[in-house]
MARLUM-432018 format. One record per atom (N, C-alpha, C): residue number from 1; x, y, z negated; atom name. Coordinates in steps of 0.05 Angstrom, whole numbers, plus 5000, padded with zeros to 4 digits. Atoms other than C-alpha are relative to their C-alpha. Example, Ala and Ser with C-alpha at 12.3 -4.5 7.8 and 13.67 -1.06 7.14 Angstrom:
2
<site n="1" east="5018" north="4976" up="5000" atom="N"/>
<site n="1" east="5246" north="4910" up="4844" atom="CA"/>
<site n="1" east="5018" north="5024" up="5000" atom="C"/>
<site n="2" east="4984" north="4976" up="5001" atom="N"/>
<site n="2" east="5273" north="4979" up="4857" atom="CA"/>
<site n="2" east="4985" north="5022" up="4986" atom="C"/>
***
This chain:
45
<site n="1" east="5015" north="4977" up="5001" atom="N"/>
<site n="1" east="5003" north="5000" up="5001" atom="CA"/>
<site n="1" east="5014" north="5027" up="5001" atom="C"/>
<site n="2" east="4980" north="4975" up="5000" atom="N"/>
<site n="2" east="5049" north="5053" up="5021" atom="CA"/>
<site n="2" east="4980" north="5027" up="5010" atom="C"/>
<site n="3" east="5013" north="4976" up="4990" atom="N"/>
<site n="3" east="4993" north="5100" up="5055" atom="CA"/>
<site n="3" east="4983" north="5013" up="4974" atom="C"/>
<site n="4" east="5011" north="4984" up="5023" atom="N"/>
<site n="4" east="4974" north="5147" up="4995" atom="CA"/>
<site n="4" east="4968" north="5004" up="5000" atom="C"/>
<site n="5" east="5027" north="4996" up="4996" atom="N"/>
<site n="5" east="4904" north="5160" up="5024" atom="CA"/>
<site n="5" east="4982" north="4972" up="4994" atom="C"/>
<site n="6" east="5013" north="5029" up="5000" atom="N"/>
<site n="6" east="4886" north="5081" up="5029" atom="CA"/>
<site n="6" east="5006" north="4992" up="4970" atom="C"/>
<site n="7" east="4999" north="5013" up="5029" atom="N"/>
<site n="7" east="4914" north="5070" up="4958" atom="CA"/>
<site n="7" east="4976" north="5015" up="4981" atom="C"/>
<site n="8" east="5020" north="4988" up="5016" atom="N"/>
<site n="8" east="4870" north="5123" up="4929" atom="CA"/>
<site n="8" east="4971" north="4990" up="5007" atom="C"/>
<site n="9" east="5031" north="5007" up="4993" atom="N"/>
<site n="9" east="4808" north="5098" up="4963" atom="CA"/>
<site n="9" east="5001" north="4971" up="4987" atom="C"/>
<site n="10" east="4998" north="5026" up="5009" atom="N"/>
<site n="10" east="4828" north="5028" up="4944" atom="CA"/>
<site n="10" east="4997" north="5000" up="4964" atom="C"/>
<site n="11" east="5005" north="4997" up="5029" atom="N"/>
<site n="11" east="4834" north="5049" up="4869" atom="CA"/>
<site n="11" east="4973" north="5010" up="4994" atom="C"/>
<site n="12" east="5028" north="4993" up="4999" atom="N"/>
<site n="12" east="4763" north="5085" up="4875" atom="CA"/>
<site n="12" east="4985" north="4977" up="5004" atom="C"/>
<site n="13" east="5018" north="5025" up="4995" atom="N"/>
<site n="13" east="4733" north="5021" up="4903" atom="CA"/>
<site n="13" east="5000" north="4982" up="4981" atom="C"/>
<site n="14" east="4993" north="5020" up="5024" atom="N"/>
<site n="14" east="4761" north="4978" up="4851" atom="CA"/>
<site n="14" east="4989" north="5005" up="4978" atom="C"/>
<site n="15" east="5010" north="4994" up="5025" atom="N"/>
<site n="15" east="4744" north="5016" up="4797" atom="CA"/>
<site n="15" east="4970" north="4997" up="4998" atom="C"/>
<site n="16" east="5030" north="5005" up="5001" atom="N"/>
<site n="16" east="4672" north="5019" up="4823" atom="CA"/>
<site n="16" east="4992" north="4972" up="4993" atom="C"/>
<site n="17" east="5004" north="5030" up="4997" atom="N"/>
<site n="17" east="4677" north="4944" up="4834" atom="CA"/>
<site n="17" east="4999" north="4990" up="4968" atom="C"/>
<site n="18" east="4996" north="5011" up="5029" atom="N"/>
<site n="18" east="4702" north="4932" up="4761" atom="CA"/>
<site n="18" east="4979" north="5004" up="4979" atom="C"/>
<site n="19" east="5026" north="4986" up="5016" atom="N"/>
<site n="19" east="4649" north="4978" up="4734" atom="CA"/>
<site n="19" east="4974" north="4987" up="5002" atom="C"/>
<site n="20" east="5023" north="5014" up="4990" atom="N"/>
<site n="20" east="4596" north="4942" up="4770" atom="CA"/>
<site n="20" east="4997" north="4968" up="4983" atom="C"/>
<site n="21" east="4998" north="5026" up="5013" atom="N"/>
<site n="21" east="4621" north="4876" up="4745" atom="CA"/>
<site n="21" east="4994" north="4997" up="4971" atom="C"/>
<site n="22" east="5003" north="4995" up="5027" atom="N"/>
<site n="22" east="4625" north="4901" up="4673" atom="CA"/>
<site n="22" east="4968" north="4999" up="4993" atom="C"/>
<site n="23" east="5028" north="4997" up="5006" atom="N"/>
<site n="23" east="4550" north="4922" up="4675" atom="CA"/>
<site n="23" east="4988" north="4975" up="5006" atom="C"/>
<site n="24" east="5011" north="5024" up="4994" atom="N"/>
<site n="24" east="4530" north="4854" up="4708" atom="CA"/>
<site n="24" east="5003" north="4979" up="4975" atom="C"/>
<site n="25" east="4991" north="5016" up="5025" atom="N"/>
<site n="25" east="4569" north="4815" up="4652" atom="CA"/>
<site n="25" east="4981" north="5007" up="4977" atom="C"/>
<site n="26" east="5014" north="4991" up="5027" atom="N"/>
<site n="26" east="4532" north="4855" up="4598" atom="CA"/>
<site n="26" east="4972" north="4996" up="5005" atom="C"/>
<site n="27" east="5028" north="5007" up="4999" atom="N"/>
<site n="27" east="4465" north="4845" up="4628" atom="CA"/>
<site n="27" east="4997" north="4973" up="5003" atom="C"/>
<site n="28" east="5005" north="5027" up="4996" atom="N"/>
<site n="28" east="4475" north="4774" up="4644" atom="CA"/>
<site n="28" east="5011" north="4984" up="4969" atom="C"/>
<site n="29" east="4991" north="5009" up="5023" atom="N"/>
<site n="29" east="4506" north="4762" up="4574" atom="CA"/>
<site n="29" east="5019" north="4973" up="5005" atom="C"/>
<site n="30" east="4980" north="5018" up="4993" atom="N"/>
<site n="30" east="4564" north="4722" up="4604" atom="CA"/>
<site n="30" east="5028" north="5004" up="4980" atom="C"/>
<site n="31" east="4977" north="5000" up="5020" atom="N"/>
<site n="31" east="4626" north="4703" up="4568" atom="CA"/>
<site n="31" east="5024" north="5013" up="5012" atom="C"/>
<site n="32" east="4980" north="4985" up="4985" atom="N"/>
<site n="32" east="4666" north="4749" up="4616" atom="CA"/>
<site n="32" east="5012" north="5020" up="4978" atom="C"/>
<site n="33" east="4987" north="4986" up="5019" atom="N"/>
<site n="33" east="4719" north="4789" up="4578" atom="CA"/>
<site n="33" east="4996" north="5027" up="5003" atom="C"/>
<site n="34" east="5008" north="4974" up="4997" atom="N"/>
<site n="34" east="4687" north="4858" up="4573" atom="CA"/>
<site n="34" east="5026" north="5019" up="4996" atom="C"/>
<site n="35" east="4976" north="4983" up="5005" atom="N"/>
<site n="35" east="4755" north="4885" up="4545" atom="CA"/>
<site n="35" east="5022" north="5000" up="5023" atom="C"/>
<site n="36" east="4983" north="5003" up="4977" atom="N"/>
<site n="36" east="4794" north="4857" up="4608" atom="CA"/>
<site n="36" east="4991" north="5015" up="5022" atom="C"/>
<site n="37" east="5009" north="4986" up="4976" atom="N"/>
<site n="37" east="4748" north="4888" up="4655" atom="CA"/>
<site n="37" east="5002" north="5033" up="4991" atom="C"/>
<site n="38" east="4994" north="4972" up="5006" atom="N"/>
<site n="38" east="4754" north="4953" up="4614" atom="CA"/>
<site n="38" east="5025" north="5011" up="5004" atom="C"/>
<site n="39" east="4975" north="4991" up="4999" atom="N"/>
<site n="39" east="4830" north="4950" up="4614" atom="CA"/>
<site n="39" east="5007" north="5004" up="5030" atom="C"/>
<site n="40" east="4992" north="4995" up="4967" atom="N"/>
<site n="40" east="4828" north="4940" up="4693" atom="CA"/>
<site n="40" east="4992" north="5027" up="5007" atom="C"/>
<site n="41" east="5015" north="4977" up="4996" atom="N"/>
<site n="41" east="4781" north="4999" up="4698" atom="CA"/>
<site n="41" east="5018" north="5023" up="4996" atom="C"/>
<site n="42" east="4986" north="4978" up="5013" atom="N"/>
<site n="42" east="4822" north="5043" up="4654" atom="CA"/>
<site n="42" east="5030" north="5005" up="5014" atom="C"/>
<site n="43" east="4973" north="4999" up="4988" atom="N"/>
<site n="43" east="4890" north="5024" up="4688" atom="CA"/>
<site n="43" east="4999" north="5015" up="5026" atom="C"/>
<site n="44" east="5004" north="4990" up="4970" atom="N"/>
<site n="44" east="4861" north="5053" up="4757" atom="CA"/>
<site n="44" east="4997" north="5033" up="4996" atom="C"/>
<site n="45" east="5007" north="4970" up="5006" atom="N"/>
<site n="45" east="4841" north="5120" up="4727" atom="CA"/>
<site n="45" east="5026" north="5016" up="5006" atom="C"/>
***
């Protein structure tokens, strides 16, 4: 990912994806790690 524009777009899209997965996990009551998803989102900000 050498293209800065692509990298920023990727970070934004992945952050949105991780947030949606977090919300789905909370709604479904999954055993997914909420903290792990939160760390992934936080590392992209």
